[in-house]
C-alpha positions, 0 to 999 in steps of 0.5 A: 306832186302828191302820192301815197305808198300803199301796203308798205312791206313785201308788196307795196304800191306807190299811188301818184296823183297827177294834175292836168298836164303833169308828168312822172317818169318810171322804170320800164314796166313799173305801171300797174294801173292808171286813170283813163286820163293818163297816157303812158309811153316809152322814151329814151331819157337822155337820148341813145347814149343815156339809154345805153348807159342805163343798160350797162348799169343794169337798168332798162334801155327805155323809161316810162313817162306817164302824163295826165294829158286829159285832166287829172288822174292817178297812177299805181306803180310797183317794182317787179321784185318783192320788197319795199318802196321808199321816197326821197326828196332831193333839193338839188344840192346833191345827187343820189347814187342808186344800185342797179334795180333800185330806181322805180320812179321820179319827178319829171324834171329829175336827171337820171344818168349813170356814174362810173365807179373807179376800178376797185369799186367797179370790180369788188362792189358787186354792182359793176362799173356803173351805178345810177345817178339821180340829180335835180329837185323832186321826189324819187322812189326807190325799190328794194329786195326785202324791207328798207332800213336807213342808217344815218351816220354822224360826222366821221362815223364809219359803218360797214355794209355788205355790198349786196344789201346796198340800195342808195346813198348821197354822192357827197358821202365817202366810201371805200370797197374792202375785203370783209375780213383781214385776209381774202381767204377768211373773207371768202370762207365767211361768205361776205367777200367785199364790203363798203365802208361809209364815212358820215355824215349822211344816210345809207339806205340798205335792204334786208335781203340779198338778191344774189343769196336768194338766187343761189338758194333757189338754184339748189331746188332746180333740177340739173340737166344731165350731160 
């Protein structure tokens, strides 16, 4: 599969070139434009249970499948939020764990499922009890809120990431959820609350903006209805 990430930064597109009969899968409503030789349809990847699990994880019930059914063509895909796009090639030796709203598109043969976090991770990670898990061989495209930064950790190196800035990480990496400061009151007053502590080796993909923080900022300018 050949592709280009166009206009990287705040408003990127990924242009994917499909050979005749080739298919990719994408998040619902990701298609911006496509060649007339390409067909798009919504499918329940993984069946009814797979669709329900994606909804619980904060993703769409249906995925788009885009197939060059009448000869080669290209498709343009983009996320709904302002932010960057990054490509990750999976070799089948590990799975990629993705926070909600982070999956944009991927190769046809990739398996997209959900992963149940443990009680502590689900309650304090900010991502809920389910996250998206992508397995198999192929390319996956991730979207972020803001720009993307990759932190490559050496063996036994630790790194602390605010939960709201996480995008994705490989499933072989160890991580724990903990309070940002020594005490919960200090964590609350610092504005950070819970953070993720990752241990290398491996890459941690983070985003430069906090969607919940932006939402709270917007609320300040929305007139409140009087009782």
